[in-house]
PDBQT receptor file of N, H, CA, C and O in Angstrom, charges set to zero:
ATOM      1  N   UNK A   1     -39.347 -34.227  47.743  1.00  0.00    +0.000 N 
ATOM      2  CA  UNK A   1     -39.050 -35.462  47.216  1.00  0.00    +0.000 C 
ATOM      3  C   UNK A   1     -39.915 -36.418  46.819  1.00  0.00    +0.000 C 
ATOM      4  O   UNK A   1     -40.521 -36.700  47.853  1.00  0.00    +0.000 OA
ATOM      5  N   UNK A   2     -40.269 -36.979  46.085  1.00  0.00    +0.000 N 
ATOM      6  H   UNK A   2     -39.777 -36.750  45.245  1.00  0.00    +0.000 HD
ATOM      7  CA  UNK A   2     -41.243 -37.514  45.814  1.00  0.00    +0.000 C 
ATOM      8  C   UNK A   2     -41.403 -39.159  46.442  1.00  0.00    +0.000 C 
ATOM      9  O   UNK A   2     -40.487 -39.564  47.157  1.00  0.00    +0.000 OA
ATOM     10  N   UNK A   3     -42.483 -40.000  46.177  1.00  0.00    +0.000 N 
ATOM     11  H   UNK A   3     -43.227 -39.671  45.596  1.00  0.00    +0.000 HD
ATOM     12  CA  UNK A   3     -42.764 -41.173  46.847  1.00  0.00    +0.000 C 
ATOM     13  C   UNK A   3     -42.284 -42.308  46.307  1.00  0.00    +0.000 C 
ATOM     14  O   UNK A   3     -42.517 -43.420  46.781  1.00  0.00    +0.000 OA
ATOM     15  N   UNK A   4     -41.360 -42.026  44.955  1.00  0.00    +0.000 N 
ATOM     16  H   UNK A   4     -41.170 -41.122  44.570  1.00  0.00    +0.000 HD
ATOM     17  CA  UNK A   4     -40.668 -43.212  44.580  1.00  0.00    +0.000 C 
ATOM     18  C   UNK A   4     -39.056 -42.856  45.085  1.00  0.00    +0.000 C 
ATOM     19  O   UNK A   4     -38.182 -43.722  45.116  1.00  0.00    +0.000 OA
ATOM     20  N   UNK A   5     -38.846 -41.505  45.449  1.00  0.00    +0.000 N 
ATOM     21  H   UNK A   5     -39.556 -40.802  45.424  1.00  0.00    +0.000 HD
ATOM     22  CA  UNK A   5     -37.278 -41.387  45.903  1.00  0.00    +0.000 C 
ATOM     23  C   UNK A   5     -37.390 -41.746  47.171  1.00  0.00    +0.000 C 
ATOM     24  O   UNK A   5     -36.402 -42.467  47.310  1.00  0.00    +0.000 OA
ATOM     25  N   UNK A   6     -38.180 -41.710  48.632  1.00  0.00    +0.000 N 
ATOM     26  H   UNK A   6     -38.982 -41.124  48.519  1.00  0.00    +0.000 HD
ATOM     27  CA  UNK A   6     -38.698 -41.716  49.342  1.00  0.00    +0.000 C 
ATOM     28  C   UNK A   6     -38.421 -43.801  49.563  1.00  0.00    +0.000 C 
ATOM     29  O   UNK A   6     -37.737 -44.218  50.498  1.00  0.00    +0.000 OA
ATOM     30  N   UNK A   7     -38.956 -44.582  48.742  1.00  0.00    +0.000 N 
ATOM     31  H   UNK A   7     -39.511 -44.243  47.982  1.00  0.00    +0.000 HD
ATOM     32  CA  UNK A   7     -38.736 -46.084  48.573  1.00  0.00    +0.000 C 
ATOM     33  C   UNK A   7     -37.526 -46.317  48.137  1.00  0.00    +0.000 C 
ATOM     34  O   UNK A   7     -36.874 -46.996  48.930  1.00  0.00    +0.000 OA
ATOM     35  N   UNK A   8     -36.857 -45.954  46.981  1.00  0.00    +0.000 N 
ATOM     36  H   UNK A   8     -37.386 -45.402  46.337  1.00  0.00    +0.000 HD
ATOM     37  CA  UNK A   8     -35.649 -46.040  46.605  1.00  0.00    +0.000 C 
ATOM     38  C   UNK A   8     -34.447 -45.535  47.531  1.00  0.00    +0.000 C 
ATOM     39  O   UNK A   8     -33.293 -45.956  47.457  1.00  0.00    +0.000 OA
ATOM     40  N   UNK A   9     -34.992 -44.401  48.558  1.00  0.00    +0.000 N 
ATOM     41  H   UNK A   9     -35.930 -44.059  48.617  1.00  0.00    +0.000 HD
ATOM     42  CA  UNK A   9     -33.861 -44.073  49.511  1.00  0.00    +0.000 C 
ATOM     43  C   UNK A   9     -34.132 -45.498  50.717  1.00  0.00    +0.000 C 
ATOM     44  O   UNK A   9     -33.349 -46.137  51.420  1.00  0.00    +0.000 OA
ATOM     45  N   UNK A  10     -35.338 -45.553  50.548  1.00  0.00    +0.000 N 
ATOM     46  H   UNK A  10     -35.974 -45.034  49.977  1.00  0.00    +0.000 HD
ATOM     47  CA  UNK A  10     -35.083 -46.819  51.911  1.00  0.00    +0.000 C 
ATOM     48  C   UNK A  10     -34.526 -47.987  50.954  1.00  0.00    +0.000 C 
ATOM     49  O   UNK A  10     -33.494 -48.482  51.407  1.00  0.00    +0.000 OA
ATOM     50  N   UNK A  11     -34.806 -48.345  50.173  1.00  0.00    +0.000 N 
ATOM     51  H   UNK A  11     -35.644 -47.942  49.805  1.00  0.00    +0.000 HD
ATOM     52  CA  UNK A  11     -34.570 -49.970  49.407  1.00  0.00    +0.000 C 
ATOM     53  C   UNK A  11     -32.716 -50.069  49.970  1.00  0.00    +0.000 C 
ATOM     54  O   UNK A  11     -32.002 -50.883  50.556  1.00  0.00    +0.000 OA
ATOM     55  N   UNK A  12     -32.547 -48.374  49.210  1.00  0.00    +0.000 N 
ATOM     56  H   UNK A  12     -33.127 -47.713  48.733  1.00  0.00    +0.000 HD
ATOM     57  CA  UNK A  12     -30.480 -48.483  49.507  1.00  0.00    +0.000 C 
ATOM     58  C   UNK A  12     -29.998 -48.460  50.828  1.00  0.00    +0.000 C 
ATOM     59  O   UNK A  12     -29.033 -49.139  51.181  1.00  0.00    +0.000 OA
ATOM     60  N   UNK A  13     -30.604 -47.737  51.548  1.00  0.00    +0.000 N 
ATOM     61  H   UNK A  13     -31.387 -47.186  51.261  1.00  0.00    +0.000 HD
ATOM     62  CA  UNK A  13     -30.559 -48.091  53.273  1.00  0.00    +0.000 C 
ATOM     63  C   UNK A  13     -30.531 -49.702  53.595  1.00  0.00    +0.000 C 
ATOM     64  O   UNK A  13     -29.541 -50.214  54.117  1.00  0.00    +0.000 OA
ATOM     65  N   UNK A  14     -31.729 -50.480  53.231  1.00  0.00    +0.000 N 
ATOM     66  H   UNK A  14     -32.533 -50.065  52.807  1.00  0.00    +0.000 HD
ATOM     67  CA  UNK A  14     -31.641 -51.835  53.461  1.00  0.00    +0.000 C 
ATOM     68  C   UNK A  14     -30.598 -52.673  52.935  1.00  0.00    +0.000 C 
ATOM     69  O   UNK A  14     -30.062 -53.628  53.496  1.00  0.00    +0.000 OA
ATOM     70  N   UNK A  15     -30.431 -52.327  52.092  1.00  0.00    +0.000 N 
ATOM     71  H   UNK A  15     -30.866 -51.550  51.635  1.00  0.00    +0.000 HD
ATOM     72  CA  UNK A  15     -29.132 -53.072  50.641  1.00  0.00    +0.000 C 
ATOM     73  C   UNK A  15     -27.637 -52.585  51.485  1.00  0.00    +0.000 C 
ATOM     74  O   UNK A  15     -26.626 -53.265  51.314  1.00  0.00    +0.000 OA
ATOM     75  N   UNK A  16     -27.611 -51.507  52.288  1.00  0.00    +0.000 N 
ATOM     76  H   UNK A  16     -28.433 -50.955  52.427  1.00  0.00    +0.000 HD
ATOM     77  CA  UNK A  16     -26.161 -51.308  52.518  1.00  0.00    +0.000 C 
ATOM     78  C   UNK A  16     -26.253 -52.092  53.837  1.00  0.00    +0.000 C 
ATOM     79  O   UNK A  16     -25.469 -53.015  54.056  1.00  0.00    +0.000 OA
ATOM     80  N   UNK A  17     -27.403 -51.659  54.904  1.00  0.00    +0.000 N 
ATOM     81  H   UNK A  17     -28.040 -50.909  54.726  1.00  0.00    +0.000 HD
ATOM     82  CA  UNK A  17     -27.424 -52.482  56.091  1.00  0.00    +0.000 C 
ATOM     83  C   UNK A  17     -26.957 -53.990  55.986  1.00  0.00    +0.000 C 
ATOM     84  O   UNK A  17     -26.112 -54.485  56.731  1.00  0.00    +0.000 OA
ATOM     85  N   UNK A  18     -27.665 -54.712  54.887  1.00  0.00    +0.000 N 
ATOM     86  H   UNK A  18     -28.351 -54.310  54.281  1.00  0.00    +0.000 HD
ATOM     87  CA  UNK A  18     -27.640 -55.748  54.533  1.00  0.00    +0.000 C 
ATOM     88  C   UNK A  18     -25.786 -56.588  53.989  1.00  0.00    +0.000 C 
ATOM     89  O   UNK A  18     -25.309 -57.697  54.230  1.00  0.00    +0.000 OA
ATOM     90  N   UNK A  19     -25.345 -55.607  53.355  1.00  0.00    +0.000 N 
ATOM     91  H   UNK A  19     -25.732 -54.706  53.159  1.00  0.00    +0.000 HD
ATOM     92  CA  UNK A  19     -24.143 -55.937  53.235  1.00  0.00    +0.000 C 
ATOM     93  C   UNK A  19     -23.030 -55.220  54.193  1.00  0.00    +0.000 C 
ATOM     94  O   UNK A  19     -21.845 -55.308  53.872  1.00  0.00    +0.000 OA
ATOM     95  N   UNK A  20     -23.363 -54.606  55.212  1.00  0.00    +0.000 N 
ATOM     96  H   UNK A  20     -24.325 -54.534  55.473  1.00  0.00    +0.000 HD
ATOM     97  CA  UNK A  20     -22.795 -54.471  56.576  1.00  0.00    +0.000 C 
ATOM     98  C   UNK A  20     -22.694 -55.579  57.248  1.00  0.00    +0.000 C 
ATOM     99  O   UNK A  20     -21.656 -55.908  57.823  1.00  0.00    +0.000 OA
ATOM    100  N   UNK A  21     -23.924 -56.369  57.243  1.00  0.00    +0.000 N 
ATOM    101  H   UNK A  21     -24.767 -56.102  56.776  1.00  0.00    +0.000 HD
ATOM    102  CA  UNK A  21     -24.128 -58.047  57.823  1.00  0.00    +0.000 C 
ATOM    103  C   UNK A  21     -23.517 -58.706  57.182  1.00  0.00    +0.000 C 
ATOM    104  O   UNK A  21     -22.838 -59.372  57.963  1.00  0.00    +0.000 OA
ATOM    105  N   UNK A  22     -23.276 -59.004  56.121  1.00  0.00    +0.000 N 
ATOM    106  H   UNK A  22     -23.828 -58.463  55.486  1.00  0.00    +0.000 HD
ATOM    107  CA  UNK A  22     -22.648 -59.976  55.419  1.00  0.00    +0.000 C 
ATOM    108  C   UNK A  22     -21.311 -59.843  55.607  1.00  0.00    +0.000 C 
ATOM    109  O   UNK A  22     -20.776 -60.817  56.136  1.00  0.00    +0.000 OA
ATOM    110  N   UNK A  23     -20.691 -59.027  55.359  1.00  0.00    +0.000 N 
ATOM    111  H   UNK A  23     -21.126 -58.236  54.928  1.00  0.00    +0.000 HD
ATOM    112  CA  UNK A  23     -19.294 -58.071  55.333  1.00  0.00    +0.000 C 
ATOM    113  C   UNK A  23     -18.680 -58.265  56.530  1.00  0.00    +0.000 C 
ATOM    114  O   UNK A  23     -17.531 -58.704  56.482  1.00  0.00    +0.000 OA
ATOM    115  N   UNK A  24     -19.230 -58.015  57.735  1.00  0.00    +0.000 N 
ATOM    116  H   UNK A  24     -20.163 -57.658  57.774  1.00  0.00    +0.000 HD
ATOM    117  CA  UNK A  24     -18.763 -57.677  58.951  1.00  0.00    +0.000 C 
ATOM    118  C   UNK A  24     -19.676 -58.675  60.380  1.00  0.00    +0.000 C 
ATOM    119  O   UNK A  24     -19.846 -58.217  61.510  1.00  0.00    +0.000 OA
ATOM    120  N   UNK A  25     -20.181 -60.191  59.870  1.00  0.00    +0.000 N 
ATOM    121  H   UNK A  25     -20.043 -60.563  58.952  1.00  0.00    +0.000 HD
ATOM    122  CA  UNK A  25     -21.069 -60.472  61.005  1.00  0.00    +0.000 C 
ATOM    123  C   UNK A  25     -20.828 -60.207  62.676  1.00  0.00    +0.000 C 
ATOM    124  O   UNK A  25     -21.570 -59.741  63.541  1.00  0.00    +0.000 OA
ATOM    125  N   UNK A  26     -19.022 -60.881  62.719  1.00  0.00    +0.000 N 
ATOM    126  H   UNK A  26     -18.420 -61.259  62.016  1.00  0.00    +0.000 HD
ATOM    127  CA  UNK A  26     -18.502 -60.796  64.027  1.00  0.00    +0.000 C 
ATOM    128  C   UNK A  26     -19.082 -59.268  64.570  1.00  0.00    +0.000 C 
ATOM    129  O   UNK A  26     -19.894 -59.134  65.486  1.00  0.00    +0.000 OA
ATOM    130  N   UNK A  27     -18.482 -58.182  63.801  1.00  0.00    +0.000 N 
ATOM    131  H   UNK A  27     -17.822 -58.291  63.058  1.00  0.00    +0.000 HD
ATOM    132  CA  UNK A  27     -18.179 -56.795  64.131  1.00  0.00    +0.000 C 
ATOM    133  C   UNK A  27     -19.599 -56.614  64.716  1.00  0.00    +0.000 C 
ATOM    134  O   UNK A  27     -19.729 -56.270  65.891  1.00  0.00    +0.000 OA
ATOM    135  N   UNK A  28     -21.002 -56.912  63.665  1.00  0.00    +0.000 N 
ATOM    136  H   UNK A  28     -20.897 -57.191  62.711  1.00  0.00    +0.000 HD
ATOM    137  CA  UNK A  28     -22.136 -56.912  64.211  1.00  0.00    +0.000 C 
ATOM    138  C   UNK A  28     -22.664 -57.370  65.396  1.00  0.00    +0.000 C 
ATOM    139  O   UNK A  28     -23.437 -56.682  66.062  1.00  0.00    +0.000 OA
ATOM    140  N   UNK A  29     -22.271 -58.602  65.751  1.00  0.00    +0.000 N 
ATOM    141  H   UNK A  29     -21.643 -59.161  65.209  1.00  0.00    +0.000 HD
ATOM    142  CA  UNK A  29     -22.367 -58.883  66.745  1.00  0.00    +0.000 C 
ATOM    143  C   UNK A  29     -21.879 -58.346  68.013  1.00  0.00    +0.000 C 
ATOM    144  O   UNK A  29     -22.599 -58.515  68.997  1.00  0.00    +0.000 OA
ATOM    145  N   UNK A  30     -20.503 -57.576  68.180  1.00  0.00    +0.000 N 
ATOM    146  H   UNK A  30     -19.918 -57.439  67.380  1.00  0.00    +0.000 HD
ATOM    147  CA  UNK A  30     -20.294 -57.119  68.850  1.00  0.00    +0.000 C 
ATOM    148  C   UNK A  30     -21.111 -55.852  69.271  1.00  0.00    +0.000 C 
ATOM    149  O   UNK A  30     -21.620 -55.732  70.385  1.00  0.00    +0.000 OA
ATOM    150  N   UNK A  31     -21.197 -54.795  68.141  1.00  0.00    +0.000 N 
ATOM    151  H   UNK A  31     -20.783 -54.892  67.236  1.00  0.00    +0.000 HD
ATOM    152  CA  UNK A  31     -21.993 -53.886  68.097  1.00  0.00    +0.000 C 
ATOM    153  C   UNK A  31     -23.781 -54.076  68.922  1.00  0.00    +0.000 C 
ATOM    154  O   UNK A  31     -24.338 -53.418  69.801  1.00  0.00    +0.000 OA
ATOM    155  N   UNK A  32     -24.068 -54.877  68.387  1.00  0.00    +0.000 N 
ATOM    156  H   UNK A  32     -23.615 -55.412  67.673  1.00  0.00    +0.000 HD
ATOM    157  CA  UNK A  32     -25.421 -55.472  69.085  1.00  0.00    +0.000 C 
ATOM    158  C   UNK A  32     -25.341 -55.594  70.647  1.00  0.00    +0.000 C 
ATOM    159  O   UNK A  32     -26.265 -55.113  71.303  1.00  0.00    +0.000 OA
ATOM    160  N   UNK A  33     -23.979 -56.393  71.476  1.00  0.00    +0.000 N 
ATOM    161  H   UNK A  33     -23.228 -56.785  70.944  1.00  0.00    +0.000 HD
ATOM    162  CA  UNK A  33     -23.440 -56.577  72.378  1.00  0.00    +0.000 C 
ATOM    163  C   UNK A  33     -23.824 -55.056  73.409  1.00  0.00    +0.000 C 
ATOM    164  O   UNK A  33     -24.610 -54.856  74.335  1.00  0.00    +0.000 OA
ATOM    165  N   UNK A  34     -22.921 -54.281  72.753  1.00  0.00    +0.000 N 
ATOM    166  H   UNK A  34     -22.282 -54.443  72.001  1.00  0.00    +0.000 HD
ATOM    167  CA  UNK A  34     -22.863 -53.129  72.812  1.00  0.00    +0.000 C 
ATOM    168  C   UNK A  34     -24.191 -52.092  73.084  1.00  0.00    +0.000 C 
ATOM    169  O   UNK A  34     -24.164 -51.129  73.851  1.00  0.00    +0.000 OA
ATOM    170  N   UNK A  35     -25.303 -52.504  72.306  1.00  0.00    +0.000 N 
ATOM    171  H   UNK A  35     -25.326 -53.286  71.683  1.00  0.00    +0.000 HD
ATOM    172  CA  UNK A  35     -26.253 -51.764  72.388  1.00  0.00    +0.000 C 
ATOM    173  C   UNK A  35     -27.028 -52.525  73.807  1.00  0.00    +0.000 C 
ATOM    174  O   UNK A  35     -27.541 -51.806  74.664  1.00  0.00    +0.000 OA
ATOM    175  N   UNK A  36     -27.041 -53.849  73.915  1.00  0.00    +0.000 N 
ATOM    176  H   UNK A  36     -26.624 -54.434  73.218  1.00  0.00    +0.000 HD
ATOM    177  CA  UNK A  36     -27.552 -54.268  74.684  1.00  0.00    +0.000 C 
ATOM    178  C   UNK A  36     -27.176 -53.961  76.191  1.00  0.00    +0.000 C 
ATOM    179  O   UNK A  36     -27.880 -54.330  77.131  1.00  0.00    +0.000 OA
ATOM    180  N   UNK A  37     -26.204 -53.373  76.305  1.00  0.00    +0.000 N 
ATOM    181  H   UNK A  37     -25.632 -53.073  75.541  1.00  0.00    +0.000 HD
ATOM    182  CA  UNK A  37     -25.608 -52.969  77.341  1.00  0.00    +0.000 C 
ATOM    183  C   UNK A  37     -25.607 -51.629  78.044  1.00  0.00    +0.000 C 
ATOM    184  O   UNK A  37     -25.231 -51.316  79.173  1.00  0.00    +0.000 OA
ATOM    185  N   UNK A  38     -26.200 -50.839  76.933  1.00  0.00    +0.000 N 
ATOM    186  H   UNK A  38     -26.506 -51.093  76.015  1.00  0.00    +0.000 HD
ATOM    187  CA  UNK A  38     -26.876 -49.524  77.535  1.00  0.00    +0.000 C 
ATOM    188  C   UNK A  38     -28.107 -49.868  78.244  1.00  0.00    +0.000 C 
ATOM    189  O   UNK A  38     -28.880 -50.826  78.276  1.00  0.00    +0.000 OA
ATOM    190  N   UNK A  39     -27.967 -48.443  78.938  1.00  0.00    +0.000 N 
ATOM    191  H   UNK A  39     -27.339 -47.665  78.913  1.00  0.00    +0.000 HD
ATOM    192  CA  UNK A  39     -29.459 -48.557  79.532  1.00  0.00    +0.000 C 
ATOM    193  C   UNK A  39     -30.417 -47.515  78.804  1.00  0.00    +0.000 C 
ATOM    194  O   UNK A  39     -29.898 -46.626  78.128  1.00  0.00    +0.000 OA
ATOM    195  N   UNK A  40     -31.651 -47.591  78.909  1.00  0.00    +0.000 N 
ATOM    196  H   UNK A  40     -32.072 -48.313  79.458  1.00  0.00    +0.000 HD
ATOM    197  CA  UNK A  40     -32.460 -46.627  78.122  1.00  0.00    +0.000 C 
ATOM    198  C   UNK A  40     -32.287 -45.779  77.843  1.00  0.00    +0.000 C 
ATOM    199  O   UNK A  40     -32.028 -45.492  76.674  1.00  0.00    +0.000 OA
ATOM    200  N   UNK A  41     -32.353 -44.923  78.841  1.00  0.00    +0.000 N 
ATOM    201  H   UNK A  41     -32.563 -45.156  79.791  1.00  0.00    +0.000 HD
ATOM    202  CA  UNK A  41     -31.515 -43.509  78.725  1.00  0.00    +0.000 C 
ATOM    203  C   UNK A  41     -30.496 -43.181  77.724  1.00  0.00    +0.000 C 
ATOM    204  O   UNK A  41     -30.620 -42.321  76.853  1.00  0.00    +0.000 OA
ATOM    205  N   UNK A  42     -29.334 -44.043  77.945  1.00  0.00    +0.000 N 
ATOM    206  H   UNK A  42     -29.233 -44.742  78.653  1.00  0.00    +0.000 HD
ATOM    207  CA  UNK A  42     -28.372 -43.944  76.643  1.00  0.00    +0.000 C 
ATOM    208  C   UNK A  42     -28.849 -44.435  75.450  1.00  0.00    +0.000 C 
ATOM    209  O   UNK A  42     -28.532 -43.866  74.405  1.00  0.00    +0.000 OA
ATOM    210  N   UNK A  43     -29.738 -45.641  75.440  1.00  0.00    +0.000 N 
ATOM    211  H   UNK A  43     -29.996 -46.103  76.289  1.00  0.00    +0.000 HD
ATOM    212  CA  UNK A  43     -30.060 -45.668  73.862  1.00  0.00    +0.000 C 
ATOM    213  C   UNK A  43     -31.411 -45.064  73.427  1.00  0.00    +0.000 C 
ATOM    214  O   UNK A  43     -31.903 -45.310  72.325  1.00  0.00    +0.000 OA
ATOM    215  N   UNK A  44     -31.995 -44.251  74.357  1.00  0.00    +0.000 N 
ATOM    216  H   UNK A  44     -31.596 -44.052  75.252  1.00  0.00    +0.000 HD
ATOM    217  CA  UNK A  44     -32.911 -43.240  73.587  1.00  0.00    +0.000 C 
ATOM    218  C   UNK A  44     -31.834 -42.206  73.368  1.00  0.00    +0.000 C 
ATOM    219  O   UNK A  44     -32.142 -41.526  72.389  1.00  0.00    +0.000 OA
ATOM    220  N   UNK A  45     -30.376 -41.720  74.048  1.00  0.00    +0.000 N 
ATOM    221  H   UNK A  45     -30.126 -42.272  74.844  1.00  0.00    +0.000 HD
ATOM    222  CA  UNK A  45     -30.068 -40.555  73.773  1.00  0.00    +0.000 C 
ATOM    223  C   UNK A  45     -29.392 -41.253  72.324  1.00  0.00    +0.000 C 
ATOM    224  O   UNK A  45     -29.334 -40.480  71.368  1.00  0.00    +0.000 OA
ATOM    225  N   UNK A  46     -29.106 -42.046  72.204  1.00  0.00    +0.000 N 
ATOM    226  H   UNK A  46     -29.153 -42.674  72.980  1.00  0.00    +0.000 HD
ATOM    227  CA  UNK A  46     -28.238 -42.713  70.748  1.00  0.00    +0.000 C 
ATOM    228  C   UNK A  46     -29.017 -42.729  69.801  1.00  0.00    +0.000 C 
ATOM    229  O   UNK A  46     -28.474 -42.768  68.697  1.00  0.00    +0.000 OA
ATOM    230  N   UNK A  47     -30.624 -42.704  69.834  1.00  0.00    +0.000 N 
ATOM    231  H   UNK A  47     -31.065 -42.672  70.731  1.00  0.00    +0.000 HD
ATOM    232  CA  UNK A  47     -31.174 -43.204  69.071  1.00  0.00    +0.000 C 
ATOM    233  C   UNK A  47     -31.231 -41.758  68.562  1.00  0.00    +0.000 C 
ATOM    234  O   UNK A  47     -30.837 -41.489  67.427  1.00  0.00    +0.000 OA
ATOM    235  N   UNK A  48     -31.757 -40.752  69.460  1.00  0.00    +0.000 N 
ATOM    236  H   UNK A  48     -32.077 -40.971  70.382  1.00  0.00    +0.000 HD
ATOM    237  CA  UNK A  48     -32.342 -39.221  69.381  1.00  0.00    +0.000 C 
ATOM    238  C   UNK A  48     -31.135 -38.905  68.264  1.00  0.00    +0.000 C 
ATOM    239  O   UNK A  48     -31.264 -38.619  67.073  1.00  0.00    +0.000 OA
ATOM    240  N   UNK A  49     -29.765 -39.074  69.160  1.00  0.00    +0.000 N 
ATOM    241  H   UNK A  49     -29.660 -39.307  70.127  1.00  0.00    +0.000 HD
ATOM    242  CA  UNK A  49     -28.550 -38.279  67.840  1.00  0.00    +0.000 C 
ATOM    243  C   UNK A  49     -28.517 -38.966  66.644  1.00  0.00    +0.000 C 
ATOM    244  O   UNK A  49     -28.024 -38.403  65.667  1.00  0.00    +0.000 OA
ATOM    245  N   UNK A  50     -29.195 -40.697  66.499  1.00  0.00    +0.000 N 
ATOM    246  H   UNK A  50     -29.596 -41.155  67.293  1.00  0.00    +0.000 HD
ATOM    247  CA  UNK A  50     -28.587 -40.519  65.049  1.00  0.00    +0.000 C 
ATOM    248  C   UNK A  50     -30.153 -40.057  64.350  1.00  0.00    +0.000 C 
ATOM    249  O   UNK A  50     -30.379 -40.425  63.197  1.00  0.00    +0.000 OA
ATOM    250  N   UNK A  51     -30.967 -39.427  64.930  1.00  0.00    +0.000 N 
ATOM    251  H   UNK A  51     -30.784 -39.129  65.867  1.00  0.00    +0.000 HD
ATOM    252  CA  UNK A  51     -32.709 -39.487  64.252  1.00  0.00    +0.000 C 
ATOM    253  C   UNK A  51     -31.898 -38.110  63.854  1.00  0.00    +0.000 C 
ATOM    254  O   UNK A  51     -32.150 -37.814  62.686  1.00  0.00    +0.000 OA
ATOM    255  N   UNK A  52     -31.003 -37.189  64.484  1.00  0.00    +0.000 N 
ATOM    256  H   UNK A  52     -30.798 -37.430  65.433  1.00  0.00    +0.000 HD
ATOM    257  CA  UNK A  52     -30.846 -35.862  64.376  1.00  0.00    +0.000 C 
ATOM    258  C   UNK A  52     -29.607 -35.685  63.482  1.00  0.00    +0.000 C 
ATOM    259  O   UNK A  52     -29.261 -34.583  63.057  1.00  0.00    +0.000 OA
ATOM    260  N   UNK A  53     -29.062 -36.652  63.263  1.00  0.00    +0.000 N 
ATOM    261  H   UNK A  53     -29.343 -37.547  63.608  1.00  0.00    +0.000 HD
ATOM    262  CA  UNK A  53     -27.995 -36.801  62.224  1.00  0.00    +0.000 C 
ATOM    263  C   UNK A  53     -28.493 -37.166  60.933  1.00  0.00    +0.000 C 
ATOM    264  O   UNK A  53     -27.931 -36.415  60.135  1.00  0.00    +0.000 OA
ATOM    265  N   UNK A  54     -29.123 -37.799  60.436  1.00  0.00    +0.000 N 
ATOM    266  H   UNK A  54     -29.579 -38.409  61.084  1.00  0.00    +0.000 HD
ATOM    267  CA  UNK A  54     -30.010 -38.187  59.909  1.00  0.00    +0.000 C 
ATOM    268  C   UNK A  54     -31.069 -37.162  59.277  1.00  0.00    +0.000 C 
ATOM    269  O   UNK A  54     -31.108 -37.088  58.049  1.00  0.00    +0.000 OA
ATOM    270  N   UNK A  55     -31.790 -36.497  59.920  1.00  0.00    +0.000 N 
ATOM    271  H   UNK A  55     -31.759 -36.557  60.918  1.00  0.00    +0.000 HD
ATOM    272  CA  UNK A  55     -32.310 -35.268  59.909  1.00  0.00    +0.000 C 
ATOM    273  C   UNK A  55     -31.522 -34.147  58.922  1.00  0.00    +0.000 C 
ATOM    274  O   UNK A  55     -32.050 -33.624  57.940  1.00  0.00    +0.000 OA
ATOM    275  N   UNK A  56     -30.254 -33.911  59.354  1.00  0.00    +0.000 N 
ATOM    276  H   UNK A  56     -29.826 -34.336  60.151  1.00  0.00    +0.000 HD
ATOM    277  CA  UNK A  56     -29.630 -32.568  59.376  1.00  0.00    +0.000 C 
ATOM    278  C   UNK A  56     -28.615 -33.258  57.962  1.00  0.00    +0.000 C 
ATOM    279  O   UNK A  56     -27.993 -32.409  57.324  1.00  0.00    +0.000 OA
ATOM    280  N   UNK A  57     -28.479 -34.624  57.544  1.00  0.00    +0.000 N 
ATOM    281  H   UNK A  57     -28.985 -35.314  58.061  1.00  0.00    +0.000 HD
ATOM    282  CA  UNK A  57     -28.264 -35.221  56.232  1.00  0.00    +0.000 C 
ATOM    283  C   UNK A  57     -29.498 -34.484  55.521  1.00  0.00    +0.000 C 
ATOM    284  O   UNK A  57     -29.178 -33.349  55.167  1.00  0.00    +0.000 OA
ATOM    285  N   UNK A  58     -30.472 -34.734  55.298  1.00  0.00    +0.000 N 
ATOM    286  H   UNK A  58     -30.732 -35.656  55.585  1.00  0.00    +0.000 HD
ATOM    287  CA  UNK A  58     -31.757 -34.422  54.466  1.00  0.00    +0.000 C 
ATOM    288  C   UNK A  58     -31.409 -33.062  54.336  1.00  0.00    +0.000 C 
ATOM    289  O   UNK A  58     -31.411 -32.631  53.183  1.00  0.00    +0.000 OA
ATOM    290  N   UNK A  59     -31.102 -32.260  55.274  1.00  0.00    +0.000 N 
ATOM    291  H   UNK A  59     -31.101 -32.611  56.210  1.00  0.00    +0.000 HD
ATOM    292  CA  UNK A  59     -31.473 -31.015  55.395  1.00  0.00    +0.000 C 
ATOM    293  C   UNK A  59     -30.313 -30.687  54.270  1.00  0.00    +0.000 C 
ATOM    294  O   UNK A  59     -30.591 -30.391  53.108  1.00  0.00    +0.000 OA
ATOM    295  N   UNK A  60     -29.127 -30.772  54.726  1.00  0.00    +0.000 N 
ATOM    296  H   UNK A  60     -28.901 -31.012  55.670  1.00  0.00    +0.000 HD
ATOM    297  CA  UNK A  60     -27.905 -30.613  53.562  1.00  0.00    +0.000 C 
ATOM    298  C   UNK A  60     -28.470 -31.275  52.402  1.00  0.00    +0.000 C 
ATOM    299  O   UNK A  60     -28.160 -30.597  51.423  1.00  0.00    +0.000 OA
ATOM    300  N   UNK A  61     -29.027 -32.095  52.121  1.00  0.00    +0.000 N 
ATOM    301  H   UNK A  61     -29.279 -32.645  52.917  1.00  0.00    +0.000 HD
ATOM    302  CA  UNK A  61     -28.950 -32.696  50.749  1.00  0.00    +0.000 C 
ATOM    303  C   UNK A  61     -30.198 -31.977  49.825  1.00  0.00    +0.000 C 
ATOM    304  O   UNK A  61     -30.146 -31.824  48.604  1.00  0.00    +0.000 OA
ATOM    305  N   UNK A  62     -31.354 -31.567  50.729  1.00  0.00    +0.000 N 
ATOM    306  H   UNK A  62     -31.396 -31.691  51.720  1.00  0.00    +0.000 HD
ATOM    307  CA  UNK A  62     -32.034 -30.695  50.271  1.00  0.00    +0.000 C 
ATOM    308  C   UNK A  62     -31.379 -29.321  49.586  1.00  0.00    +0.000 C 
ATOM    309  O   UNK A  62     -31.719 -28.796  48.525  1.00  0.00    +0.000 OA
ATOM    310  N   UNK A  63     -30.439 -28.940  50.425  1.00  0.00    +0.000 N 
ATOM    311  H   UNK A  63     -30.163 -29.366  51.287  1.00  0.00    +0.000 HD
ATOM    312  CA  UNK A  63     -29.769 -27.464  50.012  1.00  0.00    +0.000 C 
ATOM    313  C   UNK A  63     -29.051 -27.828  48.420  1.00  0.00    +0.000 C 
ATOM    314  O   UNK A  63     -28.735 -26.986  47.579  1.00  0.00    +0.000 OA
ATOM    315  N   UNK A  64     -28.936 -29.018  48.328  1.00  0.00    +0.000 N 
ATOM    316  H   UNK A  64     -29.192 -29.702  49.011  1.00  0.00    +0.000 HD
ATOM    317  CA  UNK A  64     -27.943 -28.829  47.086  1.00  0.00    +0.000 C 
ATOM    318  C   UNK A  64     -28.777 -29.366  46.184  1.00  0.00    +0.000 C 
ATOM    319  O   UNK A  64     -28.457 -29.027  45.044  1.00  0.00    +0.000 OA
ATOM    320  N   UNK A  65     -29.990 -30.271  46.242  1.00  0.00    +0.000 N 
ATOM    321  H   UNK A  65     -30.249 -30.547  47.167  1.00  0.00    +0.000 HD
ATOM    322  CA  UNK A  65     -30.916 -30.753  45.571  1.00  0.00    +0.000 C 
ATOM    323  C   UNK A  65     -32.000 -30.076  45.011  1.00  0.00    +0.000 C 
ATOM    324  O   UNK A  65     -32.847 -30.694  44.365  1.00  0.00    +0.000 OA
TER     325      UNK A  65
């Protein structure tokens, strides 16, 4: 993957996140409240799970790309 592709992917991620905030501000506040209530270990586990899922998606994309 080229640097331009990585920048494009990051831009798409930021744009999609912005749309979520714009479309569902109340739900975002609720989700942030849940995240604030998690312990450090729980938040760390959630972070590792999200990173693993993202890497798995990149692997699948590489197989088809």
